[in-house]
C-alpha positions as CSV (number, residue, x, y, z in Angstrom):
1,X,85.8,121.3,61.7
2,X,84.1,123.1,64.5
3,X,85.2,124.4,67.9
4,X,82.5,122.9,70.1
5,X,79.6,120.4,70.3
6,X,76.8,122.8,69.4
7,X,78.5,124.0,66.3
8,X,79.4,120.4,65.3
9,X,75.9,119.1,65.7
10,X,74.5,122.0,63.8
11,X,76.9,121.6,60.9
12,X,76.3,117.8,60.7
13,X,72.6,118.4,60.5
14,X,72.9,121.1,57.9
15,X,75.6,119.4,55.8
16,X,75.6,115.6,56.6
17,X,79.2,114.4,56.3
18,X,80.4,111.1,55.0
19,X,82.4,110.6,58.2
20,X,82.5,112.2,61.6
21,X,85.7,112.4,63.7
22,X,84.6,113.2,67.3
23,X,86.8,114.3,70.2
24,X,85.4,113.2,73.6
25,X,86.9,116.3,75.3
26,X,84.8,119.1,73.9
27,X,84.7,122.4,75.8
28,X,80.9,122.7,76.0
29,X,79.6,119.1,76.2
30,X,80.8,115.6,76.9
31,X,81.7,113.8,73.7
32,X,79.8,110.7,74.8
33,X,76.6,112.7,75.0
34,X,77.3,114.2,71.5
35,X,77.8,110.7,70.2
36,X,74.4,109.6,71.5
37,X,72.7,112.6,69.9
38,X,74.4,112.0,66.6
39,X,73.4,108.3,66.6
40,X,69.7,109.3,66.9
41,X,69.8,110.1,63.2
42,X,73.3,109.9,61.7
43,X,74.1,106.5,60.1
44,X,77.6,107.1,58.8
45,X,80.8,106.2,60.5
46,X,81.9,108.1,63.7
47,X,85.5,107.7,64.7
48,X,86.4,108.7,68.3
49,X,89.7,110.4,69.0
50,X,90.6,111.4,72.5
51,X,93.4,111.4,75.0
52,X,91.2,109.6,77.6
53,X,92.9,106.3,78.1
54,X,90.4,104.4,80.2
55,X,89.0,101.1,79.0
56,X,85.5,102.0,80.2
57,X,85.5,105.1,78.1
58,X,86.5,103.0,75.0
59,X,83.8,100.5,75.7
60,X,81.2,103.2,76.4
61,X,82.0,105.0,73.1
62,X,81.7,101.7,71.1
63,X,78.5,100.8,72.9
64,X,77.1,104.3,72.2
65,X,77.7,103.8,68.5
66,X,81.2,104.7,67.7
67,X,82.5,103.0,64.6
68,X,86.1,103.0,65.7
69,X,88.1,104.4,68.6
70,X,91.6,106.0,68.7
71,X,91.4,106.6,72.4
72,X,94.7,106.6,74.1
73,X,96.7,105.1,71.3
74,X,100.4,105.5,72.0
75,X,103.3,104.6,69.8
76,X,106.1,103.3,72.0
77,X,109.4,102.8,70.3
78,X,112.7,101.5,71.4
79,X,115.4,104.2,71.7
80,X,118.2,103.7,69.3
């Protein structure tokens, strides 16, 4: 786990993981841009997690090469 995009990309290059879980809301770079950079060479699965809950963000992430998206998932239950 890393704190920002730069560290994450560097770590992924140095030690390619079996799976990447990528947050779109990184402090130093947009996660969509990071996804595109990773997809230039990384062939493994990339799962996107984010609080962004816009359909266009989900579609963009999947179009950019995300394997799966957990964007804006909410569990809504009935109060008992």
